C-alpha positions as CSV (number, residue, x, y, z in Angstrom):
1,M,15.9,-4.7,20.3
2,S,13.7,-1.7,19.7
3,S,14.5,1.3,21.8
4,V,10.8,1.8,22.5
5,D,7.9,-0.6,22.2
6,A,6.9,0.8,18.8
7,R,4.9,-1.4,16.2
8,F,3.8,-0.2,12.8
9,C,1.5,-1.8,10.3
10,I,2.5,-0.8,6.7
11,D,0.7,-1.7,3.5
12,I,2.7,-2.9,0.5
13,D,0.9,-1.9,-2.7
14,N,1.4,1.8,-3.6
15,V,3.0,2.3,-0.2
16,I,6.2,0.2,-0.5
17,A,5.7,-1.1,-4.0
18,R,4.9,1.0,-7.2
19,T,1.9,-1.2,-8.0
20,D,-0.3,1.3,-9.8
21,E,1.8,1.6,-12.9
22,V,2.0,-2.2,-13.3
23,I,-1.7,-2.7,-12.9
24,R,-2.4,0.1,-15.4
25,R,-0.2,-1.6,-17.9
26,L,-1.9,-4.9,-17.3
27,I,-5.3,-3.4,-17.9
28,S,-4.0,-1.9,-21.2
29,D,-2.6,-5.3,-22.3
30,F,-5.7,-7.2,-21.2
31,S,-8.0,-4.9,-23.1
32,G,-5.9,-5.0,-26.2
33,G,-5.0,-1.2,-25.7
34,R,-8.7,-0.3,-25.5
35,V,-8.5,1.1,-21.9
36,R,-5.4,3.3,-21.3
37,L,-5.6,4.7,-17.8
38,E,-3.1,7.3,-16.7
39,Y,-2.1,7.8,-13.1
40,E,-4.4,10.9,-12.8
41,D,-7.3,8.9,-14.1
42,I,-7.3,6.6,-11.0
43,G,-9.8,8.8,-9.1
44,G,-11.1,5.9,-6.9
45,F,-9.7,2.9,-5.2
46,N,-11.3,0.4,-7.6
47,Y,-9.8,0.3,-11.1
48,Y,-13.0,-1.0,-12.7
49,E,-14.7,2.3,-11.7
50,C,-12.2,4.5,-13.3
51,R,-12.3,5.8,-16.9
52,D,-9.5,6.9,-19.2
53,C,-9.4,10.1,-21.1
54,H,-11.9,8.7,-23.7
55,G,-14.3,7.6,-21.0
56,I,-13.6,3.9,-21.4
57,Q,-13.2,1.5,-18.4
58,I,-12.8,-2.2,-17.8
59,A,-15.8,-4.2,-16.5
60,K,-15.8,-5.6,-12.9
61,D,-15.4,-9.1,-14.1
62,D,-12.4,-8.1,-16.2
63,W,-10.8,-6.6,-13.2
64,K,-11.0,-10.0,-11.5
65,Q,-9.0,-11.5,-14.3
66,V,-6.5,-8.6,-14.3
67,H,-6.1,-9.0,-10.5
68,D,-5.4,-12.7,-11.1
69,L,-2.8,-11.8,-13.8
70,F,-1.3,-9.3,-11.4
71,S,-0.7,-12.1,-8.9
72,E,1.5,-14.1,-11.2
73,R,5.1,-14.4,-10.0
74,D,6.8,-12.6,-13.0
75,T,4.5,-9.6,-12.6
76,V,4.9,-9.4,-8.8
77,I,8.8,-9.6,-9.1
78,S,8.7,-6.8,-11.8
79,I,7.3,-4.2,-9.5
80,A,9.8,-1.5,-8.5
81,P,9.9,-0.2,-4.9
82,M,8.5,3.3,-4.0
83,P,11.2,5.9,-3.8
84,G,12.8,5.9,-0.3
85,A,10.6,3.0,1.0
86,V,13.4,0.4,1.5
87,N,15.8,2.8,3.2
88,G,13.0,4.2,5.4
89,L,12.1,0.8,6.6
90,I,15.6,-0.1,7.3
91,Q,15.9,2.9,9.5
92,L,12.6,2.2,11.2
93,A,13.5,-1.5,11.8
94,E,16.3,-0.5,14.1
95,H,13.8,1.1,16.5
96,A,10.5,-0.6,16.0
97,T,8.7,-3.9,14.9
98,I,7.4,-3.7,11.4
99,H,4.2,-5.5,10.2
100,L,3.6,-5.6,6.5
101,A,0.0,-6.2,5.6
102,T,-1.6,-6.8,2.2
103,S,-4.8,-8.0,0.7
104,R,-3.2,-9.5,-2.3
105,L,-4.5,-12.9,-3.5
106,P,-3.1,-15.9,-1.7
107,K,-1.5,-17.0,-5.0
108,A,0.8,-14.0,-4.8
109,R,2.2,-14.9,-1.3
110,K,5.3,-16.8,-2.5
111,A,6.2,-14.1,-5.1
112,T,5.6,-11.3,-2.5
113,I,8.0,-12.9,-0.2
114,E,10.5,-13.3,-2.9
115,W,10.1,-9.7,-3.8
116,L,10.6,-8.6,-0.2
117,E,13.8,-10.6,-0.1
118,K,15.0,-9.4,-3.5
119,H,14.8,-5.7,-2.4
120,E,16.4,-6.6,1.1
121,L,13.7,-5.3,3.2
122,P,14.4,-5.5,7.0
123,E,13.1,-8.0,9.4
124,H,9.3,-7.9,9.5
125,N,6.1,-9.8,10.1
126,L,4.0,-10.4,7.0
127,H,0.2,-10.7,6.9
128,F,-2.2,-11.6,4.1
129,L,-5.7,-10.4,4.9
130,K,-9.0,-9.8,3.3
131,H,-9.9,-6.4,1.9
132,R,-10.1,-3.7,4.6
133,E,-10.0,-6.0,7.6
134,K,-6.6,-4.9,8.8
135,H,-7.9,-2.8,11.7
136,E,-10.0,-5.7,12.8
137,V,-7.3,-8.5,12.7
138,L,-4.2,-6.5,13.6
139,R,-4.3,-4.3,16.6
140,Q,-2.3,-2.1,19.1
141,F,0.0,-0.3,16.6
142,T,1.8,2.9,17.1
143,A,0.7,3.9,13.6
144,A,-0.3,2.5,10.3
145,V,0.6,3.5,6.7
146,E,-1.9,3.1,3.9
147,D,-3.0,4.3,0.4
148,D,-6.5,3.1,0.8
149,Y,-8.5,6.1,2.3
150,D,-11.3,3.8,3.7
151,Q,-8.9,1.5,5.4
152,A,-6.9,4.5,6.8
153,V,-10.2,5.8,8.2
154,A,-11.0,2.4,9.7
155,F,-7.7,2.3,11.4
156,A,-8.1,5.8,12.8
157,V,-11.7,5.7,13.8
158,I,-12.5,2.1,14.7
159,G,-9.0,0.7,15.5
160,K,-7.9,4.0,17.3
161,T,-4.6,3.8,15.4
162,P,-3.2,7.0,13.8
163,C,-2.7,6.4,10.0
164,F,-0.5,8.0,7.4
165,L,-1.9,8.1,4.0
166,I,0.4,8.2,1.0
167,R,-1.1,10.7,-1.3
168,H,-2.4,9.4,-4.6
169,P,-5.2,10.6,-7.0
170,W,-7.5,8.0,-5.5
171,N,-7.3,9.5,-2.0
172,R,-6.1,13.0,-2.1
173,N,-9.5,14.8,-2.4
174,R,-11.2,12.8,0.4
175,A,-12.5,14.4,3.5
176,A,-10.2,15.2,6.4
177,V,-10.6,12.7,9.4
178,E,-9.0,13.0,12.8
179,G,-6.2,10.5,13.1
180,V,-5.4,10.4,9.2
181,Q,-2.6,12.5,7.9
182,W,-1.6,12.7,4.2
183,V,2.1,12.5,3.3
184,K,3.6,13.0,-0.1
185,G,6.0,10.1,0.1
186,W,8.7,8.4,2.2
187,S,10.9,11.5,2.3
188,E,8.1,13.1,4.4
189,L,6.9,9.8,6.0
190,T,10.2,8.3,7.3
191,P,11.0,11.3,9.8
192,R,7.4,11.1,11.1
193,L,7.6,7.4,11.8
194,M,11.1,7.7,13.3
195,A,9.9,10.4,15.6
196,L,7.1,8.0,16.8
197,A,9.5,5.1,17.0
198,T,12.1,6.9,19.0
199,G,9.9,9.0,21.2
200,G,11.1,12.1,19.5
201,R,14.8,11.5,20.2
């Protein structure tokens, strides 16, 4: 039983799972090595809008195929967890209810569940939702955790839910918004979530 009635909505990709490096590898493979995006090249949330050091990018239609490839079981299972994410969630689960929310394709659901079990994530609720609708469908959270700046702002402004934003190239230079706080990673995030979950105890 939670010591306080705390509920957290936590994104999976690039928050719990190191998804970016896998997607960039898929893009390289799909393009036959023509598009070689580095982490720092991902200056926007949509990969098809990002250019590599030679100014080359994938087309929007190509991205749809890459996204479909990403949703295959073997790819999903191969993703590594973000440093500190599993231990942070284990600590948090002792004091709060965890809701994991993702906009992955429905075909990735079974593999996502398998991935969560493989890495022994604590008890949680799992939600598959459409892109950027979390603040509309899921409500009344103590806080949310995201990597998508626009979704974080929607949580804070529309959903009236404070949101922590894991700092990545695609969100770090965006405008400050009340209710959105950037964090470097789980070493900084875990104590902040725990303080909210325990009432500062």
